[in-house]
Every structure is written in structure tokens, then in C-alpha cells.
N, C-alpha and C positions, 0 to 999 in steps of 0.2 A: 578484504576478504577476508572470507575466510577459508579453509582447507580441507574443502569438501567436495565429489566428488563434480559431480552439478557441476560446480561454483570455484573451479581455481582462481588463482589471483597471487598477487604482486604483496599480500598483508597474510598472517599467520593470526588463528585468533583463536583462544579455549573455545574448548566444549560450554563451557560457561558462557561466552559472549553467544556464543552462536544462539543458546540458550532466551537469554536476556530478547536479542535480534526476533527468536520467536514470539514470543510472552509481547512484547511492544510490538509487533506487529498483527496478533489478533486482538489485540484491545486497539488498539487504532479502527482497526473490522470492525470491532463491534460499536464502535462509537460513527463508525461513518453510520452503516445500516441506520442503527438508531436518529438519526439524524436525516436519513433520508429519509424511515417514516415516518420522522416527526417536518419533514418540508422543513427541514431548517436550513438553509442556503449559508447564514454565514457560518457556522457549526463544520456545515459539510465540506465547505473551502477551509479554515482551518483545520479540521483531520484530515485531510485531503494532504495540505502543504507540508503539513508534519510528516505522513507513513510517507510521501516522493523523499524527505528530509533523507529519512533513514534506510529507506532503498537506496538510494547513490549512492551515501556511505559505505554498505555494503554488494556495490556496482552491480544491482541490478536497475538495468540501464531502461526496460523494455516494460518491465511493471513502471519504473517512474515515469516515462513517459506514456500508460495510460493513467493514471494518478494526473499528473500539468493538462495532457488532454481535455479531461473530464472538468481538472479546476475551468479550465479558460472557455468549454460548453456551458456551465455554471455561470460562470459571467454576465453569458446572454442569453441564458433560455430559466424557464422556471427549473423547479426538482424534476419535477412528473417529466418535464421532456425529456433527460436525460439518462433515462430509468433503463435502458438498453446496454449505455458506457456503462455501467454504474454494477445492471448483471457482470459485462465484463470483464468488474475490477475487482467485484469480489470471487467467480472463479479465478481465476489468475494468480492472485492474491492467498488463494487456500493454496493452488494448487503448491505455488513458490513457499507456503506455509511447512507446506508435508515433506520438499523437497529436503527442506536444511535439519528436521527433523530426525 
């Protein structure tokens, strides 16, 4: 985990690593939103899983849990039925990304 005021933790990383994390999260979020608009469940599941992994590595358990719940919901429902959870993830990720800047 990076030494960040809102994200203190046992692992130290450079500003460069934080920038890579932010860039990666932004790219994942764009891909998730694109898959959502296309109603592409498989791509959405793939991207959510990748984002969840990055969030776990950085110790962002709450955001990772949102990804996991959304993955579970999507496995049982159509993309359109998960719109509320997708919007919640979008808001949470935007706040998280801003906190790492």
C-alpha cells in the first residue's frame, strides 16, 4: 500500500507507482463503462475482475468488495438489471482515484 494520508499501510511505494495505479484504475473504469454501454456482460466481468485484483493489491478492500458483489450480480442477472450497482462502483472509483492524486 502506498504511503498516502488516506491510505496508510505496511507497504511503501513511489509516486510513480501511485500514478500507474491511478492510470490503470482510470483505464479499467473506462473499459467497464464502455462494456456497460455495450451491454457486454463477458467484457464487463473480465474488467471488473482485473480492477478487483488491482484494488486488492493496494489494500482497497471496500472498492474490491463492490467489484466482487457486482461480479456476482452479473453472473445471475442481465447487465441492465445491475445499473444501480454499476453507478455505485463508478462513484466509488472516482472518489478513490481522486484520493490517490
